[in-house]
N, C-alpha and C positions, 0 to 999 in steps of 0.2 A: 741708449735707453734705457728709464727703467719701468720697471711694473710692479704696479700695489694692486693685491690681491685683499680683498674682503670679505671671502664668504670662505667659510670653512668646511670641510668632509665629515659626513658621519663617523664620529670613530668608529663604529660597533664596524663599519668597511660590511654592510652584509647587503646582497645584490636583488634587486627587485626583477623579479619576471615579469614582463608583457610588450609593447608595442613600444617602440622611441624609433628616434630619427637614428640610420645606421652609422653615429657621428664617434662609436668609444665603448670604451667600458664602462657599465653603471655605477653608482652607489647611490642608494637611497637614504634618505630623510623622511620626519615626522614632522607635519606643521600643523596642527591645530587637526591631525585627524587625517589629512591628506594627501594620500601617495602624490610622491612628484619625483621623476626621473632626473637624477642628475648626471649629464655624460662627461667624460674627461677630456681635456685639451692638455697637451704640454704645455707650457708656457714657454711665454718670449725670450724672457731673461729675469734672472732671481734678482729679488729685491738689494735694492742700494741698503748700507748701512743704516738704519735706524728707521726704514722704511714701515708705516701702517701694514699691520697685518693682524685678522682677525682670527684666522685658523693655526693652530701651533705646528710648525712642519709643513706646510701646503707649498711653497715656492721650493723648499727644496726638494719633495716630491712631484713639481712639476706638473701642478694639477691647475686647470681652469677651469672650473663649474658652470653648467650652463641649465637653465632650471625650463622643464618640460610640466605643467597641468597635464595632469589627467583628468582630472572631475573636482569637482567645486567651481568658485566663482575664480577670477583668475585674483592671484596676487598681488602684493605692490611690488614693482622693478626691486631686484637684487642690483646692488653696483656688484660687477663679478671682477671687472678687473680695470685698472687704470693704466695708459700709456703715455709718458711724458718722454720730452727730450731730452737727450743726454749730452747736447754736445756743448763746451765751453760758453761758458756765457763770456764771448767777446762779442753781443752786438748789444745795443740797445733793446732789453726784451721786452718794453713797454708798447713798442711797436713793429708793427709788420712780422708779426709770432702765432698770429691768429692761426687756425684750424677751420678755414674756410668750407673745406669737402672732405667727407670720406666715402671710400666705396668696394663694394667688392666684387669682384669677377661674376659673370653667371653662372658659374659651375661653384663657386663657393668654395674654390683655392687657392686665393689669393687675396690678401685685402691692403688698399694703398691710401694711406694717410698723408694731406697736405699740412706736415709741421710747421709752417710759418717758413720765415729768414729762406724763401727759395728752393725748401727742401719739400722734395717726396721721399717717403717712407714706402716700401714695398715688400709684401710679407707674405711670406706662404703662410697658408692656412689648414690645421689649427693652430696656433699661436705655439712655438716651439722652440727651444732651447738647444742652439745647436751641439754643447756639450752632454747631453741628454744620451744616451743609449735609445735606440728604438727599439728597443726588447722592453724597454721600460712600461709603456701601457700599449697595445694593442691598439693600431687604429681601423674603423670599419666604412672609412667615407672613400670610394674608391679613389676615384681621382686624386685627391688629396694625398694620399698614402702613395698614388703611384707620381704623383710628381714630388715628392718628398725622398723615396727614393731613387727618383733621379738625379738627386742633388740639387735639389733648390733653395735657393739661400736667398737671405732677405738681401735686399738695394739699396742706395742712394744713389738718386734720380738729382743733382744739382742743377735744376731747370733755370741759374738767374734773374729771374725773375718772381716777385710773388706770386706763389700759384694761389687761382682763385677756384680753378673750375676740375675735376677729376673726369673720368668717364671710361671705363672697361667695354671693350668690345665684344660682341658674342665670337664665340670660337666652339666647335671647327666651324667654317664659314660655311652659308647655305646656299652656294653654288659654284660651279667653276671658276666663273671672272671674279669673284670674290677672293677666291683661290691667289690670285695676283700676291695676295699677302698672307703667305703660309707663316700666320704665328698672333698669340695672341697680345693683343696692343694697350697700350694705356695710353690715353689724351690728356693733355693736362693744357688749362687754358688760365694765360698770365697776366701779369700788369699791364706789358707794354703790347698788348692785342697781338701777339702771337699764338699759336697753338703748337706745342709740340707732342709727339705722336712717339711712341717707346717700344721697343719690344720688351717685352713682360719678362721673358724666361732669359735675356742675358741682360738687362737693360742697357742696352745702345741706343742712341736718339736715330731711330730711324727718317724722320725729316719734318721739318718745320712748315705751317699753314700762316701765309701770310695776308692780311684783308684788312681784318680790322684797324680801327683806328682808336681803340681806349680796349682796357682792360675787358679782359674774356671772362665772364662772370660762371657761364655754367655749360655743359655739354654733357649732347643724351645720343649716344648708338641710337639706330634703327636694330632694335630685340631682334629679325630675322636674319642676319649674319651677314646682313649685305654690305657692311662698313661703309655702311652711308652716314654721315657725322653731323650734328648739329650745332652749332655756336653761338651762345647768346654776350650780347656784349653793352657796354657801357657808349658805346657809341650809340644807341638807339634801333641797331639791328639785328635779325638773326643772321647768319650765314649755314649753307648746307653743303659740306667737300664728300668726294669721293674717294676715301683710301684706297679702293679697291683699282685707281684711275692715277697713283700716284698721287693724291689728295687735292685731284680739281677740283677748283669750287665751281657747282654745280649751278646753286642760285641763291641772291642776295632778296632777303624779306623785311621790307619795308613798312612801317602801319604804329609803330609804336613812337611817342613823343617825349618817350624817359627813359633813362637806363634803364636796360630789359636783366633784370634778375636772376631770371630760373627758367628753362626749358624741359618739354617730356615731349618722350614720341610714345604716342599708343603703342601696347604689346604686340596689338594686329596691324602695327606700322601704318594706319589709316589716317593717322591724325598728328598734329602734334599744336600744343599747349605752350603758350610760353607769358612769363607774368613780367612786369615794369614798375615802375614807380607810379604804376597810375592806379584809379579805383577800379581797372576792365583787365580782363585777361582777354588774348584775343589763341580762338584756335584757326589752325590753318590745317588744306588736304593736303598730305604724304604724297598724292600722286601729283597735283598740278602743281603744287606750292600757293593756290590762289588762299585768301581770308575764305573763311569761311560762316564765320561771326564773333564777333564780341559779347562777351559774356559779363556783365555788367548787375552789380549788388553790390559789391564792400561798400566800404565808405572810406578809407584810405588804403595807400598804395599796395598792389598783389605782388610778395613777395616769394612764393614757393607754391608749386606744383604737383601733382602724380594723378596718373591715370592707375585705379585697379586692376588686376591683373587680366580680366577679362575686355577689360576695355568698354566694359557699360558703364563707369563712374568715372567721373572726375573730380578731383578735389583742390580748392585754391586755399592759399591762407593768404593774410592781410596783416598788415599793422594798426588794424580795426581791432583786432583781438579774435576774427571770427574764420573759423574755419568754412564756405559754402561745398556743401556736393552737391554736384550739376551732373547732370544726362548728357553729356555731349553731341549725342544726335539732336536734339533739339532743344538747348539751350537752358531747360529748364532746370530752376534750382528746387533739390529735391529737398534739402533739410540743410541745417545751419548748425553749426557747434559753437555755444559759444563759450571763449572760457570766461571765468569768472572765479574771483578769491574766494581762496578754500575756505569752507568752515571755521570758523574761532577753535573748536574743538581737537582741529587737527593738528599736528603738528607744523612750526612755522606759519601759523593761520595766520596770526594778529599782526604781519608786518609784509604778507603777502599781498601786491595788487595785480592787476588786469595790468597788461602790457601785449607789449608787441612781438605779433609774431614771426617768427624766423625759419621755422623748416616745418613740412610734411609732409608723409608717405605710408604710403600704406603696408601690410603684413603679406609676406607671398600667398597665404590663400586666400587672402579677402575681405577677412573678417574683423579685421583691426585697421584703425589707425595711428598713428605717435606723432607729437607735434613737440615742439621746443620753440618756448617762448621766454622774452626778457624777466620772465617772474620765479625766474630759478625752479623752472618746474621744468618735466616730463611728465607727460600726459599720455595716455595711453586708452582708446576711445574703442567700445564695438557698435561697428555699421547701426545696429538697430536703435542704441538710446542716444540721446542728445546728452549725456552728460557722462564724464570720462570716466572709463572702469577701475584705475589703475593714476596714481600719483608718482611721482621719485623727487626729489630734491636734488638739482644740480648748480651750477655758476656757470652764469660765461657762455648756456650755448647757442651755437651756431646751427647748428644742422643736424642732421639724423637720417638711421637707413637700416632698415629688417637685413638683417644675413636669409641668403638666397631660400634656405632652407630651413627658414626661421626660428622660434626659438629664443633669440635676441636680438637687441638694435647696439647701435653703434654712435655716438655723441660725438661731436668735435667743440671744442670750446676755446677765450678768448685768448686761452694762456698755453696753446698749441698743444693741448694733451683729447687724449680720446679715450673715451669709459665706455664699455660694455654693459648692461641692465639686460638682466634677465626681461623675458617677455612673454605675455599669457600663449598657449601653445594650445588651441582647443581641437578639437575631431568635426571636423566639418558633418553638417547634418547632408542626407540625403540629397537632400532638396535642395540645398545649398550647391551640394556640387552638382546638380541637374540641370540648375541655373546655371553655373558659371558655363560650361561645360556649350550648353547652349546659344550662351549671349559670347561665346568666342567667337562666333562663324553669325550672328544676326543680329543685326542692328535693333534701334530701338520701333523703327517703324517695322519694322519685317514681325517681328511681336504683335504689335500692336494690328497687324495684317492674319494672323492666325486663327481658323478658326473654331476657337477656345474659352474656355468662360471668361468674364472679365475679371472674376478675380485673380486666378495663375497670370492672368496679363501684366497685374499690378506687382505679380510677387517679381516674373519674368523682368519686368522691365525697374525692380527695387522702390516702384511706390508703397510695396507691404515689405514684410519680413516675418 
């Protein structure tokens, strides 16, 4: 595997004091007068000869930069690094090479990359070159540091089939019953309908789940650590599995009439959303597995969905080039984000056109959305606005996912590559933090029943910002 790093550090190597994520030492830079934190990571592998490099000596020193804005408006996303498959080209690289899915473990200690041709890479995080001395740069991310000291190494999972979906379990388990599988696991959804479950620390195959009759397109673990896994398939069904009981199949959910592309379990584990090649998304109860409602509003196939961190919002992305933000409790459409061509004055605007969406995801603090579309753009949206706050040019994008602690986004492409982009990191306002804390355990109906002013109800239910 090769890595291409396109961001250079501040030559002066100055240190900036202040609040920032505990991810490592920092360099500082000044961009239009805005202070920026640049947390340091060790790169996974040095560049191959001739690889593009913007910063002299960057790869040799083993630095990967992540950008954190402390004030001012969001900057355009910066391509921080790009991972490429490094295997001999013995395959037809024009087929089955796509990176359909990328995933971070919930604690941010591992990154999984479906790099095409039936292979998944498991990479300890932060990115690290094995030959580099651990003394080069001190780590301050506790769990990632502990795993590195324990000898965590990159692993290659040979899945035997094209890999479409990836999902990490929560760890440690939330209950004694879930402790029957005493390890962090990765589930992989395969082309033949199998789901293979792997132990992350060792790379060993634990078991295979059989039941789907076609491609397993997406996977989602319950965030509460119960080891409940939901799979979405082209056989038009969703299946619920209990990995704490050796992968026992709990339920089969039917209701879609087209391929199911995506599934997402809400952070409070009350709801499940599924998106298929239809103009609507389905919302299910995670307790009874009954269909709650059908969310209708798109004009073409819905292909991606995600819940906000407080479970109060749901977003769906469609081939109609729109993202709809929903209240999952009432089914109300709160706003529509339309992907329109860039203004002619912006770079590349003359030949960029509105096109199908591929993926949507919430940022960890719930203030931003990221979308990937066929118009060769990564967009970042602020919840309170109806237009993007930042763009980044990318080609052949298929999927996107925020790092669990924020600060950057991973995207997968049709070429089998993974790109890491800087992302705005804003200090959440006190009122947003209060809203998020309340909405973690209060439904929309419970908020509306509170004896509080109407404007406060509108704010708490995201009708206003």
